[in-house]
C-alpha positions in Angstrom: 16.6 -5.9 -14.5 13.2 -5.6 -16.2 11.5 -6.1 -19.5 11.1 -3.0 -21.3 7.4 -1.4 -21.4 5.7 -2.0 -24.5 3.3 0.8 -25.7 -0.3 -0.1 -25.3 0.6 -3.2 -23.3 -2.6 -4.7 -21.8 -1.0 -5.5 -18.6 -0.7 -2.4 -16.4 1.4 -4.1 -13.8 4.2 -4.9 -16.2 6.0 -1.8 -15.9 9.9 -0.7 -16.0 11.2 0.0 -12.4 12.4 3.7 -12.5 16.1 4.1 -13.0 16.6 5.9 -9.6 15.0 3.0 -8.0 17.4 0.5 -9.7 20.2 2.5 -8.7 19.2 2.7 -4.9 19.0 -1.1 -5.1 22.3 -1.5 -6.3 23.6 0.8 -3.9 21.8 -1.2 -1.1 23.5 -4.7 -2.3 25.7 -4.8 0.4 22.8 -4.5 3.2 20.7 -7.1 1.5 21.0 -9.3 4.7 19.1 -6.4 6.7 16.0 -5.3 4.9 13.7 -3.0 6.6 10.0 -4.0 7.3 7.2 -1.4 5.7 3.5 -1.6 5.8 1.7 -0.7 2.6 -2.2 0.3 2.6 -4.0 -0.5 -0.9 -7.3 0.8 -1.9 -9.6 0.7 -4.9 -12.8 1.9 -5.9 -12.9 2.3 -9.4 -12.9 -0.5 -12.0 -12.5 -4.1 -11.0 -11.3 -3.3 -7.4 -10.1 -6.8 -6.6 -7.9 -7.1 -9.6 -6.7 -3.5 -9.1 -5.5 -4.5 -5.5 -4.1 -7.9 -6.7 -2.3 -6.1 -9.4 -0.4 -3.8 -7.1 0.5 -6.7 -5.0 2.0 -8.3 -7.9 3.7 -5.3 -9.0 5.3 -4.4 -5.5 6.5 -8.0 -5.5 8.1 -7.5 -9.0 9.9 -4.5 -7.7 13.9 -5.3 -7.1 14.8 -5.1 -3.5 11.1 -5.8 -2.3 9.7 -9.1 -1.0 5.9 -9.2 0.2 5.8 -11.4 3.5 1.9 -11.0 4.1 -1.3 -9.8 2.6 -4.3 -8.9 4.7 -7.9 -10.0 4.1 -9.9 -7.4 2.0 -12.3 -5.1 3.4 -15.1 -3.0 1.8 -15.1 0.5 3.4 -17.2 3.4 2.7 -15.1 6.4 1.1 -13.3 8.6 3.5 -14.1 12.3 3.8 -17.0 12.6 1.3 -20.9 12.7 1.4 -22.2 9.2 1.8 -23.3 7.5 -1.4 -21.2 10.0 -3.6 -18.5 7.4 -4.4 -18.5 3.7 -4.8 -17.3 1.8 -1.9 -13.6 1.0 -1.5 -11.8 -2.4 -1.3 -8.9 -1.9 1.3 -6.0 -4.2 2.4 -2.7 -4.3 3.8 0.8 -5.7 2.7 3.7 -6.3 4.9 6.9 -6.3 3.0 10.6 -6.5 3.5 12.6 -4.1 1.5 16.3 -2.6 0.9 14.6 0.4 -0.7 15.0 3.5 1.5 11.6 5.2 2.0 12.0 7.6 -0.8 12.3 5.2 -3.4 9.6 2.9 -2.3 7.4 6.1 -2.4 8.4 6.4 -6.0 7.6 2.9 -6.8 4.1 3.1 -5.1 3.5 6.3 -7.0 4.7 4.4 -10.4 2.4 1.4 -9.7 -0.7 3.7 -8.9 -0.1 5.6 -12.2 0.2 2.3 -14.1 -3.3 1.8 -13.0 -4.3 5.2 -14.3 -4.5 6.6 -10.8 -5.9 10.6 -11.5 -5.0 12.9 -8.5 -7.9 15.6 -9.7 -9.2 16.2 -5.9 -8.5 15.0 -2.6 -10.2 12.3 -1.4 -11.4 11.6 -4.8 -12.3 8.3 -6.4 -9.4 6.3 -7.6 -8.3 2.9 -9.4 -5.6 2.5 -6.8 -4.1 4.1 -4.0 -0.8 2.9 -2.6 0.2 4.6 0.7 3.2 3.8 2.8 1.8 3.2 6.3 5.1 2.6 8.1 8.5 2.0 7.4 10.7 0.3 10.2 10.6 2.5 13.3 11.2 5.5 11.3 9.1 8.9 12.5 9.7 11.8 10.5 7.5 15.0 9.5 9.3 15.1 5.7 6.4 17.0 4.1 7.5 14.8 1.0 6.7 11.6 3.1 5.4 11.9 6.5 6.1 8.4 8.3 4.2 7.0 9.8 1.3 7.9 7.6 -0.3 11.0 9.5 -3.7 9.5 9.8 -3.2 5.9 9.6 -4.0 5.8 13.6 -7.7 7.2 12.8 -8.5 4.8 10.0 -10.1 1.7 10.6 -9.8 0.6 7.0 -5.9 0.5 7.5 -6.1 -0.6 11.2 -8.6 -3.5 10.7 -6.7 -5.3 8.1 -3.3 -4.7 9.6 -4.5 -6.0 12.8 -5.9 -9.3 11.0 -2.2 -9.9 9.4 -0.1 -8.6 12.4 -1.7 -8.6 15.7 0.9 -7.5 17.5 2.0 -4.8 15.3 3.0 -1.2 16.3 2.7 1.9 14.5 5.6 3.9 15.3 4.9 7.0 17.6 1.3 5.6 18.3 1.7 2.4 20.1 -0.3 -0.9 19.5 -2.1 -1.4 16.6 -4.9 -3.2 18.4 -5.3 -0.3 20.9 -5.6 2.3 18.2 -8.3 0.1 16.4 -10.2 0.1 19.8 -10.5 3.9 19.7 -12.0 4.2 16.0 -15.3 3.5 14.8 -15.6 0.5 12.6 -18.8 1.5 10.9 -18.8 1.3 7.0 -15.5 -1.1 7.2 -16.7 -4.6 6.6 -14.4 -7.6 6.1 -15.3 -9.6 2.7 -14.6 -13.1 3.5 -15.7 -14.1 -0.2 -12.8 -12.2 -1.4 -9.1 -13.0 -1.2 -5.7 -11.8 -2.5 -3.0 -14.1 -3.6 0.4 -13.7 -1.9 2.8 -13.8 -4.7 4.9 -17.3 -4.9 
Protein backbone atom coordinates (compact mmCIF):
# COMPACT_ATOMS: atom_id res chain seq x y z
CA UNK A 1 0.00 0.00 0.00
CA UNK A 2 2.94 2.31 0.66
CA UNK A 3 6.55 2.49 -0.32
CA UNK A 4 8.92 0.99 2.21
CA UNK A 5 10.94 3.36 4.37
CA UNK A 6 14.60 3.66 3.51
CA UNK A 7 16.88 4.37 6.44
CA UNK A 8 18.29 7.87 6.28
CA UNK A 9 15.74 9.08 3.75
CA UNK A 10 15.89 12.86 3.51
CA UNK A 11 12.13 13.33 3.18
CA UNK A 12 10.44 12.73 6.58
CA UNK A 13 6.98 12.76 5.04
CA UNK A 14 7.67 9.51 3.18
CA UNK A 15 6.82 7.10 5.95
CA UNK A 16 5.18 3.68 5.99
CA UNK A 17 1.61 3.69 7.21
CA UNK A 18 1.38 1.64 10.45
CA UNK A 19 0.02 -1.86 9.88
CA UNK A 20 -2.84 -1.25 12.31
CA UNK A 21 -3.96 1.76 10.24
CA UNK A 22 -3.83 -0.31 7.05
CA UNK A 23 -5.97 -2.97 8.73
CA UNK A 24 -8.51 -0.38 9.81
CA UNK A 25 -8.67 1.05 6.29
CA UNK A 26 -9.20 -2.41 4.82
CA UNK A 27 -11.93 -3.10 7.38
CA UNK A 28 -13.59 0.20 6.47
CA UNK A 29 -13.76 -0.52 2.74
CA UNK A 30 -17.51 -1.16 2.97
CA UNK A 31 -18.07 2.31 4.45
CA UNK A 32 -15.99 4.37 2.04
CA UNK A 33 -19.20 6.00 0.88
CA UNK A 34 -19.71 7.42 4.38
CA UNK A 35 -16.47 9.06 5.58
CA UNK A 36 -16.34 11.06 8.79
CA UNK A 37 -15.27 14.68 9.02
CA UNK A 38 -12.34 15.55 11.27
CA UNK A 39 -10.52 18.74 12.21
CA UNK A 40 -6.76 18.65 12.78
CA UNK A 41 -4.66 21.41 14.34
CA UNK A 42 -1.03 21.80 13.26
CA UNK A 43 1.73 23.71 14.99
CA UNK A 44 5.51 24.13 14.73
CA UNK A 45 8.05 26.38 16.42
CA UNK A 46 11.35 24.64 15.60
CA UNK A 47 13.19 24.27 12.31
CA UNK A 48 11.57 25.40 9.08
CA UNK A 49 8.11 25.92 10.52
CA UNK A 50 6.25 26.38 7.24
CA UNK A 51 7.89 23.32 5.67
CA UNK A 52 7.00 21.31 8.76
CA UNK A 53 3.34 22.26 8.47
CA UNK A 54 3.27 21.56 4.75
CA UNK A 55 4.94 18.22 5.34
CA UNK A 56 2.23 17.31 7.83
CA UNK A 57 -0.49 18.27 5.33
CA UNK A 58 1.15 16.13 2.64
CA UNK A 59 1.67 13.17 4.98
CA UNK A 60 -1.95 13.24 6.12
CA UNK A 61 -3.14 13.32 2.51
CA UNK A 62 -0.89 10.34 1.75
CA UNK A 63 -2.63 8.30 4.45
CA UNK A 64 -5.01 5.65 3.08
CA UNK A 65 -8.55 6.48 4.11
CA UNK A 66 -7.85 10.21 4.50
CA UNK A 67 -8.69 13.04 2.09
CA UNK A 68 -7.95 16.66 2.94
CA UNK A 69 -10.77 19.03 2.03
CA UNK A 70 -9.47 22.39 3.24
CA UNK A 71 -6.36 24.00 4.71
CA UNK A 72 -6.58 27.20 6.74
CA UNK A 73 -4.43 30.32 6.53
CA UNK A 74 -1.23 30.30 8.59
CA UNK A 75 -1.08 32.14 11.91
CA UNK A 76 1.98 33.11 13.93
CA UNK A 77 1.33 32.73 17.64
CA UNK A 78 3.07 33.11 20.95
CA UNK A 79 3.76 29.80 22.72
CA UNK A 80 1.03 28.60 25.07
CA UNK A 81 1.61 28.06 28.80
CA UNK A 82 5.22 29.28 28.99
CA UNK A 83 7.07 32.47 29.89
CA UNK A 84 6.95 35.09 27.10
CA UNK A 85 10.13 35.03 25.03
CA UNK A 86 11.25 31.64 26.35
CA UNK A 87 10.47 29.85 23.07
CA UNK A 88 10.27 30.76 19.38
CA UNK A 89 6.84 31.69 18.08
CA UNK A 90 4.64 29.06 16.45
CA UNK A 91 3.17 28.75 13.02
CA UNK A 92 -0.32 27.26 13.36
CA UNK A 93 -2.95 26.07 10.91
CA UNK A 94 -6.06 23.88 10.80
CA UNK A 95 -6.87 21.11 8.33
CA UNK A 96 -10.36 19.83 7.53
CA UNK A 97 -10.43 16.25 6.29
CA UNK A 98 -12.71 13.33 5.54
CA UNK A 99 -11.67 9.90 6.74
CA UNK A 100 -12.80 6.31 7.04
CA UNK A 101 -10.31 5.77 9.86
CA UNK A 102 -11.71 5.50 13.38
CA UNK A 103 -10.43 8.13 15.85
CA UNK A 104 -7.85 5.78 17.41
CA UNK A 105 -6.20 5.05 14.05
CA UNK A 106 -6.27 8.71 13.03
CA UNK A 107 -4.51 9.52 16.31
CA UNK A 108 -1.91 6.82 15.62
CA UNK A 109 -1.24 8.34 12.22
CA UNK A 110 -0.99 11.84 13.73
CA UNK A 111 1.65 10.60 16.17
CA UNK A 112 3.53 8.85 13.36
CA UNK A 113 3.64 12.11 11.40
CA UNK A 114 4.95 13.96 14.47
CA UNK A 115 7.65 11.35 14.98
CA UNK A 116 8.68 11.59 11.33
CA UNK A 117 9.54 15.22 12.05
CA UNK A 118 11.52 14.26 15.17
CA UNK A 119 8.90 15.47 17.64
CA UNK A 120 10.27 15.20 21.19
CA UNK A 121 7.91 14.96 24.18
CA UNK A 122 10.31 15.89 26.98
CA UNK A 123 8.11 18.51 28.63
CA UNK A 124 4.55 19.72 28.59
CA UNK A 125 4.17 22.74 26.30
CA UNK A 126 7.79 22.33 25.27
CA UNK A 127 9.02 23.49 21.86
CA UNK A 128 8.40 21.07 19.02
CA UNK A 129 9.12 20.64 15.35
CA UNK A 130 5.56 19.50 14.79
CA UNK A 131 2.34 19.16 16.75
CA UNK A 132 -0.60 17.30 15.17
CA UNK A 133 -3.77 17.33 17.29
CA UNK A 134 -7.23 15.98 16.57
CA UNK A 135 -9.52 18.87 17.46
CA UNK A 136 -12.81 17.19 16.54
CA UNK A 137 -14.04 14.00 14.91
CA UNK A 138 -17.59 14.06 13.51
CA UNK A 139 -19.91 14.82 16.45
CA UNK A 140 -18.06 12.52 18.84
CA UNK A 141 -17.86 13.63 22.47
CA UNK A 142 -15.84 11.36 24.73
CA UNK A 143 -13.64 11.68 27.82
CA UNK A 144 -11.50 8.66 26.92
CA UNK A 145 -8.09 9.49 28.48
CA UNK A 146 -6.33 8.07 25.38
CA UNK A 147 -8.15 10.48 23.09
CA UNK A 148 -10.53 13.07 24.51
CA UNK A 149 -12.91 14.46 21.89
CA UNK A 150 -13.25 17.21 21.11
CA UNK A 151 -9.81 18.38 22.20
CA UNK A 152 -10.28 19.45 25.84
CA UNK A 153 -8.67 22.87 25.38
CA UNK A 154 -9.64 23.73 21.80
CA UNK A 155 -12.49 26.00 22.93
CA UNK A 156 -10.08 28.34 24.73
CA UNK A 157 -7.28 28.51 22.16
CA UNK A 158 -7.43 31.31 19.61
CA UNK A 159 -4.63 29.67 17.61
CA UNK A 160 -7.05 26.81 16.92
CA UNK A 161 -10.32 28.72 16.70
CA UNK A 162 -9.12 31.60 14.47
CA UNK A 163 -7.74 29.51 11.57
CA UNK A 164 -10.65 27.07 11.89
CA UNK A 165 -13.14 29.92 11.65
CA UNK A 166 -11.31 31.33 8.61
CA UNK A 167 -11.69 28.10 6.66
CA UNK A 168 -15.10 27.05 8.05
CA UNK A 169 -17.07 30.07 9.37
CA UNK A 170 -20.16 28.03 10.30
CA UNK A 171 -18.22 25.33 12.15
CA UNK A 172 -19.44 23.88 15.43
CA UNK A 173 -17.21 22.44 18.15
CA UNK A 174 -19.11 19.39 19.45
CA UNK A 175 -20.42 19.99 22.94
CA UNK A 176 -19.24 23.62 22.93
CA UNK A 177 -21.18 25.39 20.18
CA UNK A 178 -20.30 27.64 17.22
CA UNK A 179 -16.61 28.30 16.67
CA UNK A 180 -17.45 31.93 15.87
CA UNK A 181 -19.04 32.40 19.29
CA UNK A 182 -16.18 30.65 21.08
CA UNK A 183 -13.66 32.82 19.26
CA UNK A 184 -15.45 35.88 20.60
CA UNK A 185 -14.79 34.76 24.18
CA UNK A 186 -11.01 34.35 23.97
CA UNK A 187 -8.18 36.82 23.56
CA UNK A 188 -6.46 36.97 20.19
CA UNK A 189 -3.41 38.72 21.61
CA UNK A 190 -0.27 37.10 20.21
CA UNK A 191 -2.22 35.32 17.47
CA UNK A 192 -1.54 37.04 14.16
CA UNK A 193 -2.43 35.99 10.59
CA UNK A 194 0.56 35.63 8.26
CA UNK A 195 -0.85 36.73 4.92
CA UNK A 196 2.59 36.28 3.32
CA UNK A 197 2.57 32.53 4.02
CA UNK A 198 0.40 29.82 2.49
CA UNK A 199 -0.03 26.08 2.77
CA UNK A 200 -0.82 24.16 -0.40
CA UNK A 201 -3.88 21.98 -0.58
CA UNK A 202 -2.76 18.58 -1.94
CA UNK A 203 -3.84 17.99 -5.52
